[in-house]
Phi, psi and omega in degrees: 000309180297323178296319178296319180296318179295321180296316179296318180296316179297318178298318179297315181296321178294324177294317177300315180298317181297311184291315182293325178292321175300318177294323179297331180270343188238353185272086177266163168107001177094179190303315182293320177297324178300319178298326176293316177297317178301316181299316181296316187276309187280327185263306184287314187272307185274335180057040178286332177226159171269170185302316185292317179297319179298313181297322178294321178294319177299315180298318179300315182288334174293330176295323190276144171291159178108190184282100188301315183294322177295321179294322175298316178299318177298315180299317178296319178298320178296315180297325183276321188219023177076194182301316179296324177297321177296319179294316181294319178301317178296313183298316180298319183285333191256323188301319180304314181286327177299310180298317181300317183285327175294319178296318174306313184297321186276330190246324190229043175300140179090355179291128180263109180248006188295331183258010182293141182297323182291333174296316179297322178297322178292327176295322178291324174302318180300322177302312182294318183294313181293319178299321179295318179295318181298319181301314181290318182290321181296323180299322184267330190255347177230060184282341183242170185295324181298314181286329173298319179296320178297318179298317180295319178298316179299316178302313183296315182297315183293324179286322186268341180237079189271081174236167182296336185259004182298317182294317179297316181297317183288327177293320176298314180296318179295324176297318178297316179297318180297324179299317182281325183282323193237014184293340177260006185279129179253107183254016179090186184290140175270130179296146181236153178232145177263119180260128178282041179232118181284160177296328178297316177293323178300314178298321179299317180295317178296319178297318179294323179303309181285326180298319180294329177297334179268318187287318185299314177300325177294315177297325179299319180285324184286315188271333188050031179277135179296320181291320176296320178298316177298312183300317180298315182296314181289323178297315179297323178298317180287335186269336191244003183264121170259144174109359172090191190298323182296334180281327185288336183298308177295330177296317179294326177298315180293332183281325191243333182285308180298331181280353177085006178294328182212141180285158180298323180296316179294323179297314182294324177297317178294325178300315178295320179296322180296324177293338186271343184258156176282181175085184186291142181287343176296345178290355170306331177301324179298321178296310181299315179299322180290323176298321183284321188208036174065207182300319180300315180296320180296317180290318179299316180297321180296313179299316185294317186283335180263346180303316178302325180299316178296314183297321181288318180293311179295333181280334184259330184300323180300338183260356188289313182301320181299321178291319183292328181279347180288122183303322182290338183273347182299317178298322178300313181293327177298317177294319180294321178299318178296321179297323178300319177300314179298320179297319178295322178297318179297319179291330176299320179285308184223115021257358192291303183294314185296332181270344185254320185265096183257319181240162178305325181293330175297318180294319178300316180295320179298320179296321178297314180296320177299318179293324178299322179284314192277314188258323180267356174055040179280153180293146181304324183294329176293320178295321178297313180298317178299320178296319179298310181296313181297319178297322177296317179293320179298327182290339180273346182288000000 
């Protein structure tokens, strides 16, 4: 019996590693596009979660500072394979870009990839992937006029009030609206998940999250160690940034360029390289760390910037089911789910659509890629390869 359980557990962990690593090699386009790739693979294909649970997890991670898409991936891994599953899910999704950016830092600093045709093709792929995810989520999460109105309101607020806290604010407001609109709404049983994380461990993780924000700056002053200084800077970046990967890039610039840790030219080269690789944009830290201190610096920076994400996910998930099972909270989550759809629509327009669709032929190509996903049911990696080839050819026209 125990042998069978270990075998099943190992099989599950290997499956998580396989799927997350594939996503790590093919998920281009930034945080919102990653949510689209996750939706396609974890929800549509693997059916590891239902639509509502996925949207609730996305809403929870939008509340939290740090890399939202990475936190969603960690949460899905925890639900599927426990704490180890969350770690493996993170490693599979993150390691490809970490290694790529460290190699960029060590071997090809100064390479300008910002105008490459295949980069433009990947941006168009992101348009198709996010549009495909929105179509599926909107069908399930905004079936009535009230929730459609919440989604439209969320889209408008996020587009017109572009601050780091706009997403958090609109999700809170949508939750309040959902409580009043849907508190008597009976949508059937809410699916539940068993998390192998006790509430005691959750409290410990939250305590450690805030404790490190206090302790690391003190250690930085006491030890004057370069590695402690690096760890503190990257940890604070990962702990205090709302809004995802695009927001952390200028924060890292202010943290490391004026202090002389990295030159502006090297920073901009890494910025271009980060746009060129798949996976989470927070792995830009690996590039900066490698420029500062080689492989050790790259790995240290990666651990430091993603550690807050782990502490927050592990700290909040033990309390999530209790909230979801609370009858009064169902309406709140319904409103929040609708807001997530609106936020994704806003991100589809800006920055994804506005940065990718420049000419009419770009729009035609995006429709073709969207059709490959939606109607011809092709695997995402095929769409990515098509985007790379097509973008290269378009650049030659």
